[in-house]
Structure formats: structure tokens, C-alpha cells
N, C-alpha and C positions, 0 to 999 in steps of 0.2 A: 286092853282090846286087841282079838287075835283076828285076821283077816284070812278066811282060807283061800287056796285055788279055788276062781270063781268059772264056771261053765258060761256064765251068762256073759262075762268080760270076755273069754277067749270065742264066742261067737258073735262077737261084734263084727259087721259086716265092713265098717270102715277101716283106713290105715290107723288112727290113733286109738281105736280100741284094741286092736290087735299089736300095737306097739306097747299100750301100757301092760298088756295081758304079758308080751315077753318080758319086760322089766321085772312086772312082780316075779313072774318064776324065775327070772335068772336070780333075784334077791334070796327068793327062798332057798334055790338050790345051793347058792356060796353059804349060807346058813346051815344049810343041812336040816332045815325044818319043813313042815307042811302049812306053813303060814307065816304070817309077817306082822308087824305092826305099823300099820299107816300112819306113822306120827303127823307130817304135814297136813294129809287130809284130814286128819280128824282135828287138828287147830283149825285150819279152813273152815270145815264145817261147821265150827263152834260160833263162825261170826256170819254163814250163811243160815245157819237154821238153829240159831239160841233157843229154841222150844227144845231141841233134843239133850239142853244140858242144865246142872244146876249150877249155878256161880255164886261164889262170894266174894264181896267187895271189897278192898284194902290194899297196902300200899306194900313195897317191897326195901330193904335197905340192905347194903352190900357192908359184912362184917369185916374187920382190916384182915381177917385169914382168907377172904375173897368170898367167903361162903353168904349166899342170899336167904333171907328169911321175910316170909310173908308175914303181914301184921294184919288182923281181920280190922276193919274199920269202915264203917257204913259209908262213908263220903271220899274213899279212898278212889285212886284212879284206876286201879287194877282189878281185874276179875278172875278169880283163881276158880278154874273147874274142879267142882269139888262131887260129881256126881253126872253120870250120863247115860241116858237109854241104848246100852251098846248093841242091841242087837237092831235098832232102828239105825243108829249111826252108821253099821257097817252095810244094811241094807241101803241106807241112800247114798254110801260111797262107790258103791258096786251099780248101781242105777245111774249115778252121774257119769261114771265111765261109759258104761255103756249108750248112754244116752251121747255121749260125746263121739263115741264110735260109729253110731249109726246115724249121725246127722240129725236125731229126733229133738 
């Protein structure tokens, strides 16, 4: 998922929204791109809005060479995200940053 620069974040009136906007812009500039992949917010949102994701239960093993392998198992404790409503995820991330910036 790519999250483009967002005017909505930039125009948040409180400090937190402006701070996040500067952090996002700094990273985008450092990478030399016009977008970023917000890994941590995507992960956090999967716990806050599970309705936006499709998951498969299973368990993970670590092989001798350090490779981690997912094994599908209906009774497994791990949930692997296999699909997501990416436009809705991006919209929700931006909306939450804007709300944090406006105090709403």
C-alpha cells in the first residue's frame, strides 16, 4: 500500500497533525519518492479495524537457517493478513492522523 502526501494531514490545525505531516514528508524526501508505505500504522489498524482485513489463522515456525514459515491452521494462534481494503485502510490512517491533529 502506498500512502501519498496528504493535504488533509498538512492542514490539521494542532501540533500533532503538523508534526506527523513533517515526519511523513521527511521520510518521503529521504527515500526520493512521492509516497510512503506506513507499515506500523497498517499493522496497528489491523487490530483497531479488523473489518478492513482478511486474515488466515495458523502458526509460525523458525527454520534452522532463520527463515520464518507460516503454516495455515484453523486453531493456530497467529493471524496472517492475506488481503486488505487498501483504499479504506489509507483513508482511515489519514483520518486518524487528522483527528489527532485537530483534537476531534
